[in-house]
N, C-alpha and C positions, 0 to 999 in steps of 0.2 A: 310561120313559127312564132314570130314576134307577137302576132295577134293572140295565138294560143297561150303564150306566156302571160300576156297582159290579162287574158280573161281568167287564167288560174289565179294570178295575184289578186285581181278584183274580187273574185269568188272567196278567196281566203280572208281578204279584208272584211267583206260583208259578213262572213260566217263569224270572224272574230268580234265584229261589232255586235251582231245578234247575241252571241254568247255573253259578252261583257254587259249588254243591256239587260239580259235575263238574270245575270249574277247580281247585277245592281239592284233590280227589282226584288229578286229573292232576298238579298241582304237587307233591303229596306223593310220588307215585310217581316223578316225575322226580327229586325231591330224593334219593330213596333210591338212584337210579342214578348220581348225580353223585359224582365222587371227592370225599372230604372227610376231615377229621381232627376228632374231637370230644375236647376235653380233659376227662378224667374225674377228675383228681387233680392239684391244685396249691395253692400257698399264697396266691394272689391270685386275684381274680375278682369279677364283678358279680352272679352268680346267688345270691340269698339263700337258696334252697332247697337249695343244695349246701353241704357242709362243707369249708372250707378246711383243708389240712394240708400239712406239708412232705413233698414227694415228687412222683412224676410217673406218670401213666398216660394213655394216649390210644388212642381207637379209630380205626384207620385203615381207611377203606373206599375201595378203589382197585384198578383192573385186575381188578374181579370178586372180590376177596378181601376178607374181614373179618379184621382183624388187631389184636390187643390188644398194644399196646406198653407194657411195664411194668405194675405192678399197684399203685403207691403204697405207703405204709408201713403202713396200718392196715386190716384186712380189713373192720371194721365200717363204716368211712368210705367204702371203695370200694363196698361194698354199697349204701350209701345213695345215693351219687352215681350209680351205674349205674342204680338204680331210678328216680331223679329224671329221668334222661335217657332212660329207657325203652330201655335197651341190653340186647339179649338175648345174654348171654354164651354160651348154648348153640349159637349160630350162627356161632362163630368158625371160621375155617380153620386158624389157628394163633396162637401167642403168642410174642413175642419179650421175653426178659428181658435188658436191656441189660448189667447187670453185678450184682455180688453184694450191693450195699449195701441195707440194710433199707428205706430209703425208696423202692426201686424193686421190691422182692420181697415186702415184708410183706403185701400183700393177696393173695397167691397162694393162701392157705389158703381164702379165700372163693371164688376162681375154681374151685379144685378141688372144692369142694362142689357147685357147679352144673354143672360141666363136667369131671368127673375124668379123662377120656380124651384131652382136647385135647392137640394136639401142641405142645410148648414147645421153643423153641430158646433156648439159654443158652450163655455163654462156657465153653470148657473151661479151668478154672483150674489143672488139675494136681494135685499132691498135696494133699489135704485141702480141695478145692473144695466149697462148700455144694451145688452141683448135682450132685455126684458126679463120678466120673472113673474113668479106666482108665490104668494106666501099665505098661509092660513090667517084668518082674521083674529085667531086667538092670541097673536103675537102682541097685541096691545091691551093694556089695562082699560077696563070699562067702568063707567060710573052711571048707574041706572038712574041716580036722582037728577041728572041733568035734563033739561028740556030737550026734545028731539032736535031742535034746530042747532044745539050745541053739540050734537053727537055725530060721530062719523057714520055716514049712511043713514042718518036719521035714527040710529040705534038699532038697525037691522042690517049689519054688513053680510056680504056674501060669505059663505064658508071659506072660499078661496079667492083672494084679492089678486087679480091680474094687473101687473104693472107694464108700463109702455116700454117701447124700445126706440133707439135712434135709427132703427132700420125698419120702418113700418112696411108691412106687406111682405117681408122677407120670411121664407120658410125655415125659420130657425127652431131647432130642437135643443133644449138646455140639457146639460149633462152635469150631474152633481156627484157622481161616484164612478169609479172605474167600470166600463161597460164594453162588453163585446158586441159590436155593431152587427157584424155578420161572422160566420165561422172564420177564425183566424185573423180578424182585424179587430183590434181593441183600443179604446180610448182610455188612457190612464188619466185619472183626475186627482191632482194634488194641490195642496195649498201652500203658498210661501209663508215662511216664518222669518224671512230676512228683513232687516231694517230697510224701510223705504218701500217695500212691497208686501208688508205683513198682511196676511189674510187674502192676498190676490190668489185667485184660482186659475189654474192652468191646465190645459189638455195636451198630452203627447200621444203620438200615434205609434202603436206597437203591432207589427204584422208578423204573423208566424209563417216561416218558410221552411223548406226542407233543409236549409243551411243554418237555421236558427232565427232568432228574433232580429227583424229590421226595425230600428227605432228612429222616429223623426221627432225632433224637439223644436220648439218655437224660441223661447228664451231661457228656459230651465230656471225660472225664478225660484221654484221649490227645491233646487239643487239638483245638479245632473246625477250626483250619486244616488239621491233618493228615487229619482225617476228610473234610473237603471235598476235599483234594488226592486222597485215595483214590477218592472218588466221581467226580471229574473223569476218572479213568482209564476209567470206564465210559462217560461222556459228558461232555465239558467244559462243556456247558450245564447249570449248576445253576439250576433254575427256582425252587425253594422249599425252605426249611429251617424245621423246627419243632423245639421241645424245649429242653433245657437246655445252656448253653455253658460252665458252671462258671466264671464270671467274677464271682461274687458278692462276692468279696473283692479283686478285681483293682484296681489303681490306674489312674488316668486315661490315663497314656501307653500302657500295655498295651491298655486298652480301645479307645483311638483307633486304635492300630496295627491291631488285628484287625478292627474295624469298617471301616477303609479297605481292608484286604486283601480282605475278603468282597465289598465294593462294587466296588472298582476292579480288583483282580488276577483275582478269580474271577468277577466280574460277576454275582453272585447276583441273580436277578430280584426274589424276594419273601422276606421273613423274618418269621417268627412266634415270637420266643423266649419261653420260659417257664422255670419251676422255677429252677434255680441260676444262671440267666444274670446276675442281679443288677440292682438297681434302677438304679444309675449306668449299667449297660450298656444297660439298656432305653432310657434317655434318649438315650444316644449312638447306639444303632442307629436309633432313631426320627429323630434328627436326620440321620443319614447316608442313610437309605433313603427318608425322606419319606413319600409316600402308598404306598410299597411295603413299609412296615412295617405288619404286621397285629397287632392286639391278640389275645392268645391266652390270656386268663385262664381260670380254672376254669369250665367249662360252656360255653365258646365252641365253636361248630362253624365250622370253616374250610372254605369251599367252594374246591376247587382249580380246575384248568383253566387256560386261557390267561391269565385275569385273576383270580387268587385274591381272595377277599373274606371278611369275616366275615358268616356267614349269619344272617338273622333267625331267632329261635327261635320265632316265632309259629306256632302250629298251627291249621289250619282247623277251626272249631268245627262247621260244618255246619248252622248255625241262621241265622235271618233277622238281618240287620244292624239297627242301631237305626233308620235311616231307614225300612226296610221295616216294622218294628214299629210305628212311629208311623202309617204309612198304614194298616196293618191295623187298628189301634185306632180310627183315624177312621172307617173302614167300618163297624166294629162299632157305633159310636155312632150313625151314620146309620141302621143297621139297626133300632135300637131306636126 
């Protein structure tokens, strides 16, 4: 009788283990298919296994695409954080570099080591841009009276002058206007008019979903309100915003105005600010958006969909849980 009971208990444990393993595998598979954003580089966060640093990078998995948005400031730190989160950078569909500042492009050298041919979209900065550029040779005045040795290109310049890049060999495509890359995925191109970053060109990522626009921003130098206004031209329903708002040094009246505008005027559903948004702005946005404010520190994975949330980072181990182990040990003791 005891052997029969033991056999039944062991069978039940085995069945429970198989079911839990299947559920874990199914859950992991489903998680991989869910739209989500994982923060790979930032200066605040809870994950002790990752290294905090000033800058921004995020993996955006949405609409069947895997997109790296920015690369942070330090290649070694990006490498460590990517490996900690088990992100495979060889599987990217493309990369977006929001703007030329080092804390957003410094990690690119690591990316190019592991995925040298990946398509990279970057803003077209014009003459002297670090991503490279091309400009018509008509931009400069010419003097036909000069001897050839004093004239650019000997007096016969190419129609289009191609300028160099600090990332030679990289597969960079320059973007100078708002462009839909593939159906439902748009790069918003705007220019900053703020003191200190005047004429800085910046790209933001706008993804059309069944729930509205998902917007990922790098530093929002052109102004978060202006970026949201441009995204609203695609779809006035702004469902979710993640990234840096560049309000790190802003005063309370400006912060309150922007928080109110995002919440009341544009009726943004959910917000997950990071990077240069600023600590005072984090607090103000959390107060304004309540439970529609999502924490987005380093290492955080944000599940999107109709009701975005911060996803648990627990991974199924595929082993017996402690209660099952206790039962198993009891049965072994009885066997003896």
